[in-house]
OpenMM code with the backbone's topology and positions (N, CA, C; nanometers):
from openmm import Vec3, app, unit

residues = "MET GLY GLY ASN LYS GLN ASP ALA VAL GLU GLN LEU GLN PHE ILE ARG ASP LEU ARG ASN ALA ILE TYR ALA GLU PHE LYS LYS GLY ILE ASN PRO MET THR ILE PRO ALA THR LEU LYS LEU PRO LYS TYR GLU ASN TRP ALA MET TYR ASP GLN TRP LEU THR MET ASN THR TRP ARG ILE LEU MET ASP GLU TYR MET GLY PRO PHE PRO TRP ARG PRO ASP GLN GLY PRO ARG GLU THR LYS".split()
positions = [
    Vec3(-17.6872, -0.8796, -11.7453),
    Vec3(-17.7026, -0.9593, -11.6298),
    Vec3(-17.5266, -0.9691, -11.5790),
    Vec3(-17.5350, -0.9863, -11.4523),
    Vec3(-17.4717, -0.9190, -11.3562),
    Vec3(-17.4510, -1.0430, -11.2314),
    Vec3(-17.3805, -1.0006, -11.1255),
    Vec3(-17.3816, -1.0696, -11.0044),
    Vec3(-17.2751, -1.0308, -10.9316),
    Vec3(-17.2691, -1.1090, -10.7989),
    Vec3(-17.2671, -1.0536, -10.6721),
    Vec3(-17.1277, -1.0991, -10.6862),
    Vec3(-17.0819, -1.0822, -10.5644),
    Vec3(-16.9442, -1.1406, -10.4554),
    Vec3(-17.0138, -1.3337, -10.4267),
    Vec3(-17.1329, -1.3399, -10.4395),
    Vec3(-17.1306, -1.5042, -10.3590),
    Vec3(-17.1314, -1.6125, -10.5120),
    Vec3(-17.1928, -1.4741, -10.6227),
    Vec3(-17.1862, -1.5686, -10.7496),
    Vec3(-17.0638, -1.6228, -10.7886),
    Vec3(-16.9837, -1.5005, -10.7578),
    Vec3(-16.8462, -1.5521, -10.8009),
    Vec3(-16.7826, -1.6543, -10.7688),
    Vec3(-16.7789, -1.6611, -10.5996),
    Vec3(-16.7007, -1.7669, -10.5313),
    Vec3(-16.7533, -1.9175, -10.5135),
    Vec3(-16.9340, -1.8868, -10.5866),
    Vec3(-16.9625, -1.9909, -10.5896),
    Vec3(-16.9566, -2.0438, -10.7858),
    Vec3(-16.8952, -1.9992, -10.8588),
    Vec3(-16.8375, -2.0488, -10.9478),
    Vec3(-16.6982, -2.0897, -10.9558),
    Vec3(-16.6361, -1.9994, -10.8257),
    Vec3(-16.4671, -2.0651, -10.8451),
    Vec3(-16.5081, -2.2000, -10.8072),
    Vec3(-16.5513, -2.2415, -10.7252),
    Vec3(-16.5673, -2.3340, -10.5827),
    Vec3(-16.5979, -2.4389, -10.7323),
    Vec3(-16.7031, -2.4371, -10.8019),
    Vec3(-16.7547, -2.4887, -10.9499),
    Vec3(-16.6552, -2.5262, -11.0462),
    Vec3(-16.5123, -2.4075, -11.0994),
    Vec3(-16.4591, -2.5012, -11.1120),
    Vec3(-16.3877, -2.5637, -11.0469),
    Vec3(-16.3343, -2.5520, -10.9063),
    Vec3(-16.2268, -2.6458, -10.8256),
    Vec3(-16.3158, -2.7801, -10.8178),
    Vec3(-16.4126, -2.7798, -10.7910),
    Vec3(-16.4759, -2.8715, -10.8436),
    Vec3(-16.4645, -3.0065, -10.9252),
    Vec3(-16.4625, -2.9357, -11.0492),
    Vec3(-16.4902, -2.9877, -11.1945),
    Vec3(-16.3110, -3.0339, -11.1897),
    Vec3(-16.2159, -2.8936, -11.1881),
    Vec3(-16.1057, -2.9661, -11.2061),
    Vec3(-16.0394, -3.0659, -11.1157),
    Vec3(-16.0893, -3.0850, -10.9468),
    Vec3(-16.0730, -3.1715, -10.8943),
    Vec3(-16.1163, -3.2890, -10.9096),
    Vec3(-16.2500, -3.3389, -11.0081),
    Vec3(-16.2810, -3.4242, -11.0552),
    Vec3(-16.2600, -3.5008, -11.2015),
    Vec3(-16.2251, -3.3640, -11.2595),
    Vec3(-16.1058, -3.4569, -11.3778),
    Vec3(-15.9989, -3.5032, -11.3355),
    Vec3(-15.9865, -3.4501, -11.2770),
    Vec3(-15.7856, -3.5117, -11.1360),
    Vec3(-15.8520, -3.6808, -11.1577),
    Vec3(-15.9351, -3.6935, -11.0673),
    Vec3(-15.9842, -3.8452, -11.0074),
    Vec3(-16.0332, -3.9098, -11.0823),
    Vec3(-16.0775, -3.8969, -11.2351),
    Vec3(-16.0416, -3.9500, -11.4049),
    Vec3(-15.9273, -4.0416, -11.4131),
    Vec3(-15.8524, -3.8883, -11.4150),
    Vec3(-15.7048, -3.9611, -11.4329),
    Vec3(-15.6925, -4.0485, -11.3737),
    Vec3(-15.6861, -4.0085, -11.2621),
    Vec3(-15.5965, -4.1622, -11.1930),
    Vec3(-15.6270, -4.2494, -11.1419),
    Vec3(-15.8085, -4.2740, -11.2047),
    Vec3(-15.8431, -4.3918, -11.2743),
    Vec3(-15.7953, -4.5010, -11.3287),
    Vec3(-15.7179, -4.3884, -11.4320),
    Vec3(-15.6922, -4.4064, -11.6341),
    Vec3(-15.7652, -4.3684, -11.7287),
    Vec3(-15.8786, -4.3289, -11.6782),
    Vec3(-15.9729, -4.2879, -11.7880),
    Vec3(-15.8860, -4.2260, -11.9194),
    Vec3(-15.9101, -4.2676, -12.0634),
    Vec3(-15.8751, -4.2411, -12.1680),
    Vec3(-15.9370, -4.0613, -12.1255),
    Vec3(-15.8709, -3.9611, -12.1375),
    Vec3(-15.9065, -3.8059, -12.0866),
    Vec3(-15.9666, -3.7375, -12.2091),
    Vec3(-15.9881, -3.7809, -12.3332),
    Vec3(-16.0550, -3.7678, -12.4570),
    Vec3(-16.2576, -3.8264, -12.3591),
    Vec3(-16.3076, -3.9303, -12.3197),
    Vec3(-16.3792, -3.9388, -12.3290),
    Vec3(-16.4958, -3.8967, -12.1818),
    Vec3(-16.3771, -3.7998, -12.1152),
    Vec3(-16.4179, -3.7345, -11.9790),
    Vec3(-16.5285, -3.6637, -12.0124),
    Vec3(-16.5151, -3.5509, -12.0764),
    Vec3(-16.6560, -3.4649, -12.1059),
    Vec3(-16.7720, -3.5086, -12.1927),
    Vec3(-16.7896, -3.6377, -12.2158),
    Vec3(-16.9069, -3.6908, -12.2368),
    Vec3(-16.9853, -3.7577, -12.1192),
    Vec3(-16.8832, -3.8125, -12.0038),
    Vec3(-16.9479, -3.9279, -11.8593),
    Vec3(-16.9014, -3.7979, -11.7632),
    Vec3(-16.8384, -3.7177, -11.7229),
    Vec3(-16.8163, -3.6702, -11.5934),
    Vec3(-16.9978, -3.5285, -11.5313),
    Vec3(-17.0350, -3.5801, -11.4280),
    Vec3(-17.1263, -3.5379, -11.4085),
    Vec3(-17.0560, -3.4744, -11.2217),
    Vec3(-17.1389, -3.3746, -11.2316),
    Vec3(-17.1369, -3.2368, -11.0713),
    Vec3(-17.2988, -3.3017, -11.0112),
    Vec3(-17.3338, -3.3431, -10.9745),
    Vec3(-17.4886, -3.3544, -10.8737),
    Vec3(-17.4570, -3.2103, -10.8385),
    Vec3(-17.3379, -3.2038, -10.7882),
    Vec3(-17.4305, -3.0600, -10.6523),
    Vec3(-17.4473, -2.9658, -10.7281),
    Vec3(-17.4722, -2.9894, -10.8727),
    Vec3(-17.4544, -2.8395, -10.9148),
    Vec3(-17.5724, -2.8217, -11.0444),
    Vec3(-17.6568, -2.9656, -11.0452),
    Vec3(-17.7016, -2.9886, -11.1953),
    Vec3(-17.8592, -2.9159, -11.1949),
    Vec3(-17.8809, -2.8123, -11.0520),
    Vec3(-17.9956, -2.7313, -11.0197),
    Vec3(-17.9373, -2.6333, -11.0644),
    Vec3(-17.8144, -2.5994, -11.1433),
    Vec3(-17.8092, -2.4716, -11.2020),
    Vec3(-17.8582, -2.4317, -11.3552),
    Vec3(-17.8718, -2.3363, -11.3546),
    Vec3(-17.9507, -2.3327, -11.4801),
    Vec3(-17.8203, -2.3352, -11.5799),
    Vec3(-17.8170, -2.3755, -11.6916),
    Vec3(-17.8326, -2.4323, -11.8199),
    Vec3(-17.6766, -2.5976, -11.7373),
    Vec3(-17.6520, -2.6480, -11.7343),
    Vec3(-17.6276, -2.7192, -11.6684),
    Vec3(-17.5723, -2.8150, -11.7004),
    Vec3(-17.6839, -2.8928, -11.7450),
    Vec3(-17.6741, -2.9827, -11.9835),
    Vec3(-17.6539, -2.9358, -11.9921),
    Vec3(-17.6765, -2.8596, -12.0336),
    Vec3(-17.6243, -2.7959, -12.1958),
    Vec3(-17.4597, -2.7745, -12.1614),
    Vec3(-17.3978, -2.6794, -12.0768),
    Vec3(-17.2875, -2.5880, -12.0715),
    Vec3(-17.2118, -2.7171, -12.0095),
    Vec3(-17.1789, -2.8354, -11.8885),
    Vec3(-17.0928, -2.8948, -11.8136),
    Vec3(-17.0125, -2.9344, -11.9346),
    Vec3(-17.0635, -3.0038, -12.0235),
    Vec3(-16.9681, -3.0672, -12.1330),
    Vec3(-16.8595, -2.9696, -12.1822),
    Vec3(-16.9332, -2.8600, -12.2069),
    Vec3(-16.7820, -2.7030, -12.2683),
    Vec3(-16.6968, -2.7191, -12.1420),
    Vec3(-16.7737, -2.6899, -12.0554),
    Vec3(-16.6401, -2.6779, -11.9485),
    Vec3(-16.5728, -2.7618, -11.8931),
    Vec3(-16.6445, -2.8495, -11.9128),
    Vec3(-16.4912, -2.9636, -11.8646),
    Vec3(-16.4133, -2.9581, -12.0105),
    Vec3(-16.4230, -2.9646, -12.0675),
    Vec3(-16.3290, -2.9613, -12.2168),
    Vec3(-16.2482, -2.8818, -12.1903),
    Vec3(-16.3046, -2.7864, -12.1676),
    Vec3(-16.1830, -2.5869, -12.1215),
    Vec3(-16.1148, -2.6468, -12.0293),
    Vec3(-16.1694, -2.7421, -11.9026),
    Vec3(-16.0529, -2.7401, -11.8024),
    Vec3(-15.9723, -2.8283, -11.8450),
    Vec3(-15.9810, -2.9413, -11.8619),
    Vec3(-15.9642, -3.0436, -11.9533),
    Vec3(-15.8235, -3.0711, -12.0046),
    Vec3(-15.9431, -2.9242, -12.1588),
    Vec3(-15.7755, -2.9378, -12.2260),
    Vec3(-15.6489, -2.8452, -12.1778),
    Vec3(-15.7028, -2.7456, -12.0397),
    Vec3(-15.5831, -2.6464, -12.0122),
    Vec3(-15.5315, -2.7129, -11.9179),
    Vec3(-15.5819, -2.8247, -11.8236),
    Vec3(-15.4694, -2.9104, -11.7568),
    Vec3(-15.3869, -3.0393, -11.8432),
    Vec3(-15.4901, -3.0480, -11.9448),
    Vec3(-15.4155, -3.1686, -12.0075),
    Vec3(-15.2653, -3.1042, -12.0953),
    Vec3(-15.3537, -3.0342, -12.1922),
    Vec3(-15.2439, -2.9337, -12.2546),
    Vec3(-15.1782, -2.7877, -12.1895),
    Vec3(-15.1892, -2.8139, -12.1202),
    Vec3(-15.1699, -2.6423, -12.0833),
    Vec3(-15.2682, -2.5536, -12.1093),
    Vec3(-15.2339, -2.4015, -12.0951),
    Vec3(-15.3525, -2.2899, -12.0162),
    Vec3(-15.3352, -2.2514, -12.2347),
    Vec3(-15.4539, -2.2261, -12.2924),
    Vec3(-15.4128, -2.1394, -12.4406),
    Vec3(-15.4783, -1.9865, -12.4427),
    Vec3(-15.3895, -1.9002, -12.4725),
    Vec3(-15.2236, -1.8946, -12.5789),
    Vec3(-15.1268, -1.9337, -12.4485),
    Vec3(-15.0892, -1.9892, -12.4848),
    Vec3(-14.9630, -2.0819, -12.3389),
    Vec3(-14.8003, -2.0168, -12.4514),
    Vec3(-14.7467, -1.9210, -12.3699),
    Vec3(-14.5827, -1.9732, -12.4180),
    Vec3(-14.4375, -1.9229, -12.2829),
    Vec3(-14.3546, -1.9351, -12.3805),
    Vec3(-14.2763, -1.9752, -12.2634),
    Vec3(-14.2773, -1.7802, -12.2595),
    Vec3(-14.2302, -1.7799, -12.1708),
    Vec3(-14.1391, -1.6086, -12.1299),
    Vec3(-14.0331, -1.5528, -12.1787),
    Vec3(-14.0120, -1.4936, -12.2644),
    Vec3(-13.9486, -1.4599, -12.3228),
    Vec3(-13.8770, -1.3415, -12.2871),
    Vec3(-13.8935, -1.3481, -12.1621),
    Vec3(-13.8363, -1.2148, -12.0866),
    Vec3(-13.8929, -1.0357, -12.1689),
    Vec3(-13.8236, -0.9754, -12.1213),
    Vec3(-13.8766, -0.7928, -12.1252),
    Vec3(-13.8960, -0.8146, -12.3092),
    Vec3(-13.8939, -0.7196, -12.3696),
    Vec3(-13.9329, -0.7167, -12.5259),
    Vec3(-13.8845, -0.5487, -12.5601),
    Vec3(-13.8369, -0.5908, -12.6586),
    Vec3(-13.8130, -0.3716, -12.6645),
    Vec3(-13.9143, -0.2942, -12.7902),
    Vec3(-13.9785, -0.2339, -12.7172),
    Vec3(-13.9703, -0.1326, -12.7478),
    Vec3(-13.9511, -0.0200, -12.8793),
    Vec3(-14.0113, 0.0614, -12.9401),
    Vec3(-13.9328, 0.0903, -13.0715),
    Vec3(-13.9866, 0.2765, -13.0438),
] * unit.nanometer
topology = app.Topology()
chain = topology.addChain("A")
for resn in residues:
    res = topology.addResidue(resn, chain)
    for name in ("N", "CA", "C"):
        topology.addAtom(name, app.Element.getBySymbol(name[0]), res)
């Protein structure tokens, strides 16, 4: 299964829209742990597997934004090699 440039553009826009929707919920003061169960993006509801994957996609973006990216580590500078 492949894709083309337009598919990549649309996926990137989906991620941006999802992130913006999550931040809109943050601004409302919604408990972040309830967002994945309630968030909807009607613009994408005709996408294949939308209903099956939206919650998981929301959890992933939510955790990156709320807790930081995984696996994140502070930059400790160059490492010596032996």
